[in-house]
PLY file of the C-alpha trace (Angstrom):
ply
format ascii 1.0
element vertex 433
property float x
property float y
property float z
element edge 432
property int vertex1
property int vertex2
end_header
182.56 -34.99 -2.95
183.94 -37.86 -1.02
180.79 -39.58 0.94
180.33 -38.54 4.56
181.16 -42.02 6.07
184.54 -41.84 4.20
184.97 -38.34 5.51
184.69 -39.53 9.12
187.11 -42.55 8.35
189.62 -40.50 6.69
191.17 -38.70 9.72
191.58 -41.81 11.62
193.14 -43.67 8.68
195.41 -40.62 8.07
196.80 -40.57 11.52
197.38 -44.35 11.38
199.32 -44.19 8.42
201.03 -41.24 9.64
201.97 -43.16 12.75
203.57 -45.86 10.62
205.35 -43.48 8.57
206.76 -41.59 11.51
207.32 -44.31 14.06
208.61 -47.23 11.85
211.89 -45.70 11.33
212.11 -44.45 14.85
211.47 -48.21 16.03
214.16 -49.45 13.51
216.57 -46.88 14.85
216.26 -47.86 18.59
216.30 -51.62 17.71
219.63 -50.95 15.49
221.08 -48.97 18.56
220.23 -51.92 20.94
221.71 -54.38 18.79
224.95 -52.64 18.16
225.55 -51.94 21.91
225.20 -55.79 22.52
227.38 -56.37 19.65
230.19 -53.97 21.24
229.43 -55.64 24.65
229.86 -59.23 23.47
232.61 -58.81 20.91
234.25 -55.64 20.49
235.04 -54.37 23.87
237.39 -57.40 24.48
239.33 -56.74 21.02
242.79 -54.89 20.72
242.81 -51.81 18.47
242.64 -52.52 14.63
246.36 -51.71 14.42
247.21 -54.94 16.59
245.40 -57.82 14.84
245.69 -61.13 16.40
248.32 -63.16 14.61
247.77 -67.01 14.05
250.91 -69.31 14.09
249.66 -70.66 10.67
247.88 -68.14 8.78
246.22 -69.58 5.41
247.10 -67.88 2.20
244.85 -65.32 0.81
244.10 -64.05 -2.80
242.84 -60.27 -3.07
240.86 -59.75 -5.90
240.35 -56.20 -7.62
237.90 -56.23 -10.54
238.66 -52.99 -12.31
236.76 -51.00 -15.29
238.11 -47.68 -16.31
240.03 -47.20 -12.97
242.72 -45.41 -14.49
242.88 -42.41 -12.07
242.86 -45.00 -9.09
244.23 -48.36 -10.18
247.89 -47.66 -9.33
246.95 -46.19 -5.69
244.37 -49.04 -5.13
246.86 -51.86 -6.25
249.85 -50.15 -4.46
247.88 -50.23 -1.27
246.79 -53.92 -1.39
250.38 -54.84 -2.12
251.43 -53.30 1.28
249.24 -55.83 2.99
250.66 -56.74 6.38
250.30 -60.80 5.69
252.79 -63.40 5.31
251.19 -65.28 2.41
248.94 -63.53 -0.08
248.58 -62.67 -3.79
246.95 -59.59 -5.61
244.63 -60.24 -8.76
243.51 -57.34 -10.71
240.91 -58.30 -13.29
240.70 -55.76 -16.05
237.09 -56.02 -17.12
237.36 -54.50 -20.79
238.41 -51.21 -19.68
238.31 -48.31 -22.35
240.87 -46.12 -20.59
244.40 -46.80 -19.68
243.81 -49.09 -16.64
245.29 -52.16 -18.48
248.30 -50.43 -19.25
249.02 -49.09 -15.75
248.05 -53.05 -14.39
250.57 -54.34 -16.98
253.27 -51.78 -16.11
253.02 -52.55 -12.21
253.32 -56.40 -12.81
256.94 -56.19 -13.35
258.07 -54.61 -10.27
255.49 -56.62 -8.19
255.80 -60.34 -7.96
252.71 -60.84 -5.82
250.62 -59.10 -8.37
248.81 -60.92 -11.31
246.76 -59.17 -13.87
243.76 -60.81 -15.94
242.57 -58.97 -18.97
238.93 -59.71 -19.95
238.35 -58.71 -23.70
235.25 -56.87 -23.00
233.02 -55.57 -20.20
231.32 -58.60 -18.62
230.24 -56.93 -15.14
231.67 -56.95 -11.70
230.33 -60.65 -10.77
231.93 -62.11 -13.90
235.14 -60.20 -13.04
235.25 -61.68 -9.30
234.26 -65.19 -10.89
237.30 -64.90 -13.18
239.62 -63.89 -10.19
238.24 -66.73 -8.05
238.98 -69.38 -10.70
242.50 -68.20 -11.10
243.27 -67.60 -7.33
245.85 -69.83 -5.66
244.34 -69.55 -1.91
241.08 -70.67 -0.51
240.45 -67.23 1.05
239.38 -64.62 -1.19
239.47 -60.99 -0.20
237.47 -58.97 -2.56
237.67 -55.05 -2.67
236.69 -52.35 -5.40
239.05 -50.54 -7.99
238.93 -47.49 -5.91
239.36 -48.84 -2.51
242.32 -48.47 -0.18
242.69 -51.58 1.92
243.91 -51.45 5.55
247.35 -53.23 5.84
245.73 -55.11 8.99
242.66 -56.15 7.35
243.65 -59.59 6.22
244.33 -60.79 9.68
241.04 -59.49 11.01
239.04 -61.30 8.76
240.87 -64.45 8.10
240.46 -65.58 11.82
236.72 -66.04 11.63
237.45 -68.93 8.92
238.55 -71.10 11.65
234.71 -71.89 12.12
233.95 -74.31 9.14
230.47 -72.90 8.81
231.74 -69.34 8.05
231.44 -68.47 4.28
232.05 -64.77 4.17
233.15 -62.05 6.58
232.55 -58.32 5.66
234.52 -55.31 6.71
234.17 -51.96 7.82
234.19 -49.26 4.93
235.32 -45.56 5.82
234.66 -42.74 3.56
237.72 -40.74 2.56
236.12 -37.72 0.36
233.94 -35.47 2.23
234.32 -32.12 0.45
230.56 -31.35 0.28
227.66 -31.58 2.58
226.72 -34.82 0.83
230.14 -36.32 1.65
229.94 -35.33 5.24
226.44 -36.55 5.69
227.66 -40.00 4.12
230.45 -40.23 6.53
227.85 -40.10 9.37
225.61 -42.52 7.55
228.15 -45.23 7.13
228.60 -44.98 10.82
225.14 -44.48 12.27
223.43 -46.39 9.43
225.55 -49.04 7.87
227.99 -50.07 10.57
225.21 -50.01 13.35
222.87 -51.85 11.09
225.45 -54.68 10.39
226.55 -54.84 14.30
222.57 -55.34 15.04
221.89 -57.77 12.35
224.65 -59.99 13.38
223.38 -60.08 16.88
220.03 -60.91 15.69
221.20 -63.65 13.32
222.05 -62.86 9.79
223.18 -60.07 7.64
221.18 -58.46 4.83
224.18 -57.89 2.74
228.01 -57.92 2.98
229.79 -54.85 1.81
230.87 -55.12 -1.87
233.85 -52.89 -1.20
235.37 -55.41 1.26
234.44 -59.01 2.00
236.59 -61.99 2.48
234.90 -65.26 1.20
235.60 -68.94 1.52
236.30 -70.09 -2.04
234.47 -73.38 -1.79
231.31 -71.82 -0.22
231.11 -69.27 -3.23
231.60 -72.21 -5.65
228.99 -74.18 -3.98
226.33 -71.37 -4.49
227.38 -70.80 -7.98
229.53 -67.86 -7.71
228.37 -64.33 -8.13
225.24 -63.90 -9.93
225.99 -61.80 -13.21
222.32 -60.73 -13.42
222.14 -59.06 -10.03
222.44 -55.33 -9.87
223.87 -55.66 -6.43
225.86 -58.95 -6.54
226.94 -58.45 -2.98
223.25 -58.58 -1.68
222.46 -61.39 -3.84
225.50 -63.68 -2.74
224.76 -62.83 1.00
221.30 -64.21 0.66
222.33 -67.14 -1.35
225.16 -68.14 1.26
223.04 -67.92 4.01
220.02 -69.81 2.46
222.61 -72.65 1.62
223.19 -72.93 5.41
226.45 -70.79 5.70
227.40 -68.16 8.27
228.13 -64.61 7.11
229.97 -62.34 9.68
230.76 -58.67 10.30
234.29 -57.65 11.37
234.41 -53.88 12.28
238.26 -53.92 12.62
238.86 -54.76 8.93
239.03 -51.30 7.37
238.69 -50.01 3.91
238.62 -46.48 2.54
236.33 -45.69 -0.35
234.87 -43.13 -2.44
231.42 -41.98 -2.61
229.13 -39.78 -4.82
229.14 -36.07 -3.80
226.53 -34.96 -6.21
222.72 -35.43 -6.22
222.85 -36.99 -9.71
225.52 -39.41 -8.52
223.97 -40.23 -5.44
220.43 -40.83 -7.13
222.27 -43.28 -9.52
223.88 -45.08 -6.67
220.65 -45.42 -4.39
218.58 -46.44 -7.38
220.95 -49.33 -8.13
221.05 -50.27 -4.44
217.28 -49.99 -4.03
216.87 -52.10 -7.43
219.11 -54.85 -6.23
217.29 -54.92 -3.05
213.99 -55.45 -4.95
215.40 -58.12 -6.98
216.49 -59.97 -4.01
213.11 -59.52 -2.52
211.57 -61.05 -5.54
213.95 -64.13 -5.64
213.78 -64.94 -1.95
210.04 -64.60 -1.04
209.87 -68.37 -0.75
212.13 -68.24 2.14
209.00 -68.21 4.35
208.10 -71.62 3.05
211.27 -73.05 4.69
211.25 -73.28 8.56
214.87 -74.06 8.53
215.75 -70.67 7.38
213.72 -68.80 9.83
216.84 -66.67 10.56
216.19 -64.81 7.36
212.57 -64.29 8.19
213.28 -60.87 9.98
215.52 -59.71 7.18
212.55 -60.37 4.81
209.99 -58.69 7.21
212.19 -55.76 7.37
212.77 -55.31 3.72
208.59 -55.67 3.03
208.01 -53.21 5.79
210.78 -50.67 4.23
209.13 -51.24 0.85
205.59 -50.56 2.39
206.76 -47.64 4.17
208.19 -45.81 0.92
204.86 -46.48 -0.97
202.78 -45.17 2.13
205.00 -42.24 2.24
204.42 -41.44 -1.31
200.58 -42.06 -1.12
200.57 -39.53 1.67
202.47 -36.80 0.10
200.20 -37.15 -2.95
196.91 -36.93 -0.88
198.66 -34.08 1.14
199.37 -32.10 -2.17
195.96 -32.74 -3.53
194.44 -31.23 -0.55
195.57 -27.76 -1.49
194.21 -27.80 -4.94
190.86 -29.89 -4.22
187.71 -28.54 -2.45
188.26 -28.24 1.56
185.49 -30.85 2.10
187.44 -33.60 0.20
190.15 -34.28 2.50
189.08 -32.78 5.86
191.66 -32.86 8.87
194.52 -33.65 6.82
197.98 -32.42 7.97
201.70 -32.85 6.85
202.63 -36.41 6.13
206.33 -35.94 6.74
206.64 -34.89 10.61
203.92 -34.76 13.16
204.24 -31.29 14.38
204.61 -32.26 18.10
207.48 -34.90 17.48
209.85 -33.08 15.10
212.28 -32.47 18.22
211.96 -36.26 19.03
212.97 -36.93 15.45
216.04 -34.75 15.65
216.88 -36.06 19.04
216.87 -39.81 17.85
218.99 -38.96 14.78
221.76 -37.27 16.88
221.59 -40.13 19.61
221.92 -42.68 17.06
224.98 -40.84 15.38
226.25 -40.28 19.04
226.19 -44.02 19.77
227.71 -44.73 16.35
230.60 -42.23 17.05
231.27 -44.07 20.34
231.46 -47.32 18.63
233.54 -46.35 15.45
235.83 -43.75 17.38
237.91 -46.94 17.86
238.75 -47.01 13.99
238.48 -43.37 12.79
239.34 -40.30 14.77
237.55 -36.82 14.17
233.83 -38.09 13.61
232.52 -35.74 15.96
233.25 -33.15 13.34
230.33 -34.46 11.35
227.91 -34.75 14.26
225.97 -31.46 13.23
225.58 -32.52 9.73
223.35 -35.50 10.73
220.59 -33.47 11.59
220.18 -33.10 7.67
219.94 -36.90 7.19
216.29 -37.44 7.54
215.58 -34.64 5.35
218.12 -35.36 2.51
218.47 -39.14 2.47
215.02 -40.17 3.51
213.59 -38.56 0.47
216.29 -39.73 -1.75
216.10 -43.51 -0.53
212.49 -43.22 -0.73
212.24 -42.19 -4.05
214.66 -44.75 -5.22
212.83 -47.54 -3.58
209.53 -46.52 -5.32
210.98 -46.21 -8.47
213.25 -49.34 -8.08
210.45 -51.95 -7.13
208.62 -51.90 -10.53
211.73 -51.64 -12.42
213.32 -54.69 -10.75
210.10 -56.57 -11.32
209.88 -55.63 -15.20
213.60 -56.45 -15.58
212.89 -60.21 -15.27
215.78 -62.62 -15.17
218.76 -63.00 -17.62
219.76 -59.38 -18.15
223.48 -58.98 -17.32
224.51 -56.32 -15.02
227.45 -54.42 -16.55
229.81 -51.67 -15.29
229.00 -47.84 -15.53
230.90 -44.99 -14.41
229.71 -43.41 -10.94
230.43 -40.21 -9.47
233.25 -40.66 -6.69
233.34 -37.01 -5.32
233.61 -33.71 -6.78
237.42 -33.86 -6.86
237.69 -37.31 -8.24
235.18 -37.63 -11.06
237.72 -38.23 -13.97
237.25 -41.89 -14.25
236.40 -44.94 -12.22
233.81 -47.82 -12.73
231.12 -49.57 -10.83
228.43 -52.10 -11.83
224.97 -51.16 -12.54
0 1
1 2
2 3
3 4
4 5
5 6
6 7
7 8
8 9
9 10
10 11
11 12
12 13
13 14
14 15
15 16
16 17
17 18
18 19
19 20
20 21
21 22
22 23
23 24
24 25
25 26
26 27
27 28
28 29
29 30
30 31
31 32
32 33
33 34
34 35
35 36
36 37
37 38
38 39
39 40
40 41
41 42
42 43
43 44
44 45
45 46
46 47
47 48
48 49
49 50
50 51
51 52
52 53
53 54
54 55
55 56
56 57
57 58
58 59
59 60
60 61
61 62
62 63
63 64
64 65
65 66
66 67
67 68
68 69
69 70
70 71
71 72
72 73
73 74
74 75
75 76
76 77
77 78
78 79
79 80
80 81
81 82
82 83
83 84
84 85
85 86
86 87
87 88
88 89
89 90
90 91
91 92
92 93
93 94
94 95
95 96
96 97
97 98
98 99
99 100
100 101
101 102
102 103
103 104
104 105
105 106
106 107
107 108
108 109
109 110
110 111
111 112
112 113
113 114
114 115
115 116
116 117
117 118
118 119
119 120
120 121
121 122
122 123
123 124
124 125
125 126
126 127
127 128
128 129
129 130
130 131
131 132
132 133
133 134
134 135
135 136
136 137
137 138
138 139
139 140
140 141
141 142
142 143
143 144
144 145
145 146
146 147
147 148
148 149
149 150
150 151
151 152
152 153
153 154
154 155
155 156
156 157
157 158
158 159
159 160
160 161
161 162
162 163
163 164
164 165
165 166
166 167
167 168
168 169
169 170
170 171
171 172
172 173
173 174
174 175
175 176
176 177
177 178
178 179
179 180
180 181
181 182
182 183
183 184
184 185
185 186
186 187
187 188
188 189
189 190
190 191
191 192
192 193
193 194
194 195
195 196
196 197
197 198
198 199
199 200
200 201
201 202
202 203
203 204
204 205
205 206
206 207
207 208
208 209
209 210
210 211
211 212
212 213
213 214
214 215
215 216
216 217
217 218
218 219
219 220
220 221
221 222
222 223
223 224
224 225
225 226
226 227
227 228
228 229
229 230
230 231
231 232
232 233
233 234
234 235
235 236
236 237
237 238
238 239
239 240
240 241
241 242
242 243
243 244
244 245
245 246
246 247
247 248
248 249
249 250
250 251
251 252
252 253
253 254
254 255
255 256
256 257
257 258
258 259
259 260
260 261
261 262
262 263
263 264
264 265
265 266
266 267
267 268
268 269
269 270
270 271
271 272
272 273
273 274
274 275
275 276
276 277
277 278
278 279
279 280
280 281
281 282
282 283
283 284
284 285
285 286
286 287
287 288
288 289
289 290
290 291
291 292
292 293
293 294
294 295
295 296
296 297
297 298
298 299
299 300
300 301
301 302
302 303
303 304
304 305
305 306
306 307
307 308
308 309
309 310
310 311
311 312
312 313
313 314
314 315
315 316
316 317
317 318
318 319
319 320
320 321
321 322
322 323
323 324
324 325
325 326
326 327
327 328
328 329
329 330
330 331
331 332
332 333
333 334
334 335
335 336
336 337
337 338
338 339
339 340
340 341
341 342
342 343
343 344
344 345
345 346
346 347
347 348
348 349
349 350
350 351
351 352
352 353
353 354
354 355
355 356
356 357
357 358
358 359
359 360
360 361
361 362
362 363
363 364
364 365
365 366
366 367
367 368
368 369
369 370
370 371
371 372
372 373
373 374
374 375
375 376
376 377
377 378
378 379
379 380
380 381
381 382
382 383
383 384
384 385
385 386
386 387
387 388
388 389
389 390
390 391
391 392
392 393
393 394
394 395
395 396
396 397
397 398
398 399
399 400
400 401
401 402
402 403
403 404
404 405
405 406
406 407
407 408
408 409
409 410
410 411
411 412
412 413
413 414
414 415
415 416
416 417
417 418
418 419
419 420
420 421
421 422
422 423
423 424
424 425
425 426
426 427
427 428
428 429
429 430
430 431
431 432
């Protein structure tokens, strides 16, 4: 039996932890909405539509880098779309990273008919980071637009991103990924997630000073800045998060450009979603381990809120896990062990407020992103499932990822694996992990 003093303390401690578990994501939700609205008011509202980008008199050349691993089903479509870029001076460099399917043959066949296309073959799988570095070393231009091997680049994206490089402090500009496969509930919820979570967070973080990560599926880099920080890290599971932090710690500015669109494929099975979120969480844990010392550098204080949010999110995941375990133990242990313990997931009186906040956040994001994609309202209803489905998946991934990242240590190469890219598009493709 638990001592009486602890029994008296337990309900208070439980309510405190329950309050943190419940109200922390709510607080962050309203903070994101506020930041995103400020971003819109200060920047987006004055801009023309994404189909009418500002065209400078002297646009610098750009090199589009597309690392590919087993992209046979998507290579021709992705490369063909990149070659349709509405921009005066550009090249497309496809890096075949030791693919085991017909990716190399498809790329070679396209070279003959497309003078802007260059193909690089690596002898064996080196990972996305090394593929990007190979492309960067061969690129003719100082601006590098990096996309994934299954992504469809909007023809106007280059103009929108390149304009930011007029500022010599800008090292990277990340774009606005839009999901193109939505045949299942998971796909539909992710359409809303990329608007109400991903796009909103990037807007808010940009207003508050720094980005946690660029989007690996579409980012333009200043080649000299990437070279200065040692290119992409081949040991990082999420090379996009890693290079974002290294650039910002190096004094460079990283920006978000919502008008630069790319259409991507996402997992539509629980297994594929779990693998993706575990990789993301493990990459985030690696970044936390490598950047804890940022608190010792006052000159990098704009990164402190990002580090604090990462620590609080990690704490939230483990507190949630601990509370679920205690709650379940309450059903099998004697009644006097854990008196007064209720559900750790949602306080009974606040479930309606949680649903309201979720729908409000998506409504704000729909208003923001309706300038770039029509019909987002069709996914409005599905967002009520987001806290139940994705909180659980993301929490579990965070809990598993932190010790995994800590035990990995340094020096282990992150290589390509084949992800789930939708129930109708699972015949191939690659991602790193």
